[in-house]
N, C-alpha and C positions, 0 to 999 in steps of 0.2 A: 504494497499499500504505500510505503515512503517513498520508493521508486517512481509509482505513479504522479506521486505530488512534484518530487523532482524536475521528471521528466517534464511537466505542468508547465513548472517555471522556469528550465532551462530549454526547453524548444518552442516555447513559446514566446519567448524573446527574437527566436530567429524565424519561428512561423506563423504565429499568432493564430488565431482559430481555428488553421489546420493542425493543429498541434495535438488536435485527437488522436492521428495519426500513429504517430510514434510511442503517444501513450500506450493504447492498444495494440499494437506489434508487440514493445515491450513487454503488457502484462502476456499476451498470448506465448511470450516465449517463458516465462514465468510460470505460467500455469501447466504448459506442458512437460515444462521439467520437473515440477513437483507432482504432477499424473503420475507421469513414466517414476519418479524415485519411489511417490511412498503409495501409487494406486495400482498401475501397469494393467497389461491384458486382463487379467484375474479378473481386477474391481472394472474395468468398463466394460465388461460379460456382464457384468452382475447388474450394472448401472441400468442396461439396456435389455434387460430382458423382460419377457411381457408385466404387467403390473398384476399384483399378487389379487387384487378385484379392482373392478370400476365404481368406485366411490362418490360420492356429492363433489372430495374435496380436488379428484379428477377433473369432473366438468366444472368445479370453479375455478381452476386454475386456469382450463384452457378459455372459461369468458373472461378470464383479467388478460387475457392474450386480445382481446378483442377491442379491449377500453379503448384504446387510440385509434379506431376504424375511420371515428369524423375526423382524426388530423390529417389521415391519410387521404380522404375525399376532401376535404379543402383544400390541400395543397401539394397534389401529387403533382402537378405542371413543375415543381422542382423540379422533378426530375428530370426534366430534357434537356439538359447539360450533362454529357457524358462524365463531366469531371467531377459530378455529383454521385450520378447513378451507380457508375464504378464501385467505388467507397461504400454505401449502402449497400449493393447486394453482396460483394464479399464478409459486409461488416452482420446484416441479417442471415446468413449464410453458416460462418466460422463460428463468429463470436455465442450462438447459444451450445453447443458442444463444449469449448471451452470452459465457458461460466458455470456453465451445468453441474459437468464432471467435478470442477472446484471447489465452488459453493456450497453446492448441494453434496456432490459425491464422494469425497474427498473429506471435507471437513467435517458433514455429518456422520460419515462414517468414523473418522479418526476421535471424535467425541462422543462417540456409543455408549461407552461406561458413564457421562454424564446422566444429571438431568434431563430429559427431555424436550422440556421448556426453556432451560437454560441452552443448549445444544443450539435449539430452535431460533433462540433470540441473538446467540451468539454471533452464527453465521449469517444470520439475516441485517445484524447492526452493519458488521464488518462490509456486507455484498454492499447496503445502502451509503456508508462513508465512503468506501472505495468509488462508486458512482459520483461523488460529489465532489474530485478531481474536474470534470468536464466543466464546474460552476466555474472556475477561474477564469475561462477566455470564453464564455457561451454565458448571456445573460440570460438565454430559454432555459438553460440548465439551472440557473439561481432556485431559490426560494426552498418555503419549509413544503410544499405541495410535492415537488420534485424526489424529496429526503425521503418524504413520509411514501409517497407512493411507490417508489425504490422498495422502502422496508416491506411494504406491505407484501407488495409478489414475494421477497423474499420469505417472508413468513407462507404466505401460503402454499407456495413453492417446495420449502421443507417442510412442510404438516404432509405435503400429498404425495413426497418423496420419504417419511417415515409411516404415513398409511397403508402405500401402495408396493415399498421394495422397487421402487422403479422410477428411471428416469422420462422416459418415454413419453408420457405425457406434458410434463414439464417442458421439454425441450420442442416442442411443438408450440406451448403457450411462449416461451422463452423468444421463440423463431418470430410467432406472431406481433410481439412484443416489439421487437427489434425493427420488423419490418414495415407496421403499420404507423408507429410513433417518427416514420422518417427521421431516424436517429440521424444521419449526414446532415440533411437540411437543419435540424435541430440544434447539433454540435456549431455551424454556422450559422448560427441565429439569422438565416432565410426568410423565415416569418415571423408575425406576433404572433403569442399566444392570445385564443379566442377571435384570432379573424381568419 
């Protein structure tokens, strides 16, 4: 997490709002390292197994992924520029895998001896605080609503993982959020909230 904030300040001075690219690339490399070192292929297979059962939480997790759909409808025209479209697609496809393997899979598995709710809150708070790095250079990513919505997603997805034993539907939900919230146009402040 500290690496992300240091990257934001260092690279932000050089490339401004496009700083999200080195932040995310460095974070992905760290996630890959930690997943490989402490999770490995066996953990990934377990995380991708079919859910033990489909529950209310499964539907709730996916429904949460649809919340930013109106943002997509209002601002999809911002994707006409390939320099915005390409990183948006890459982020929507790659990011859910690495974030969910790390934040839900690895962290929750390695805190499994903790009280369930403390582990859920721990991983979800770290998830939300980690996303606060984008607020340094993006006005749209600032404010308590961004932190609270990220925290809420982290909690719902963590509970879903604990209840179902699988990340399959959580990956779908995370993809929907990254896709519909127009992550790259948001990082670049290309639109105003509510417009």
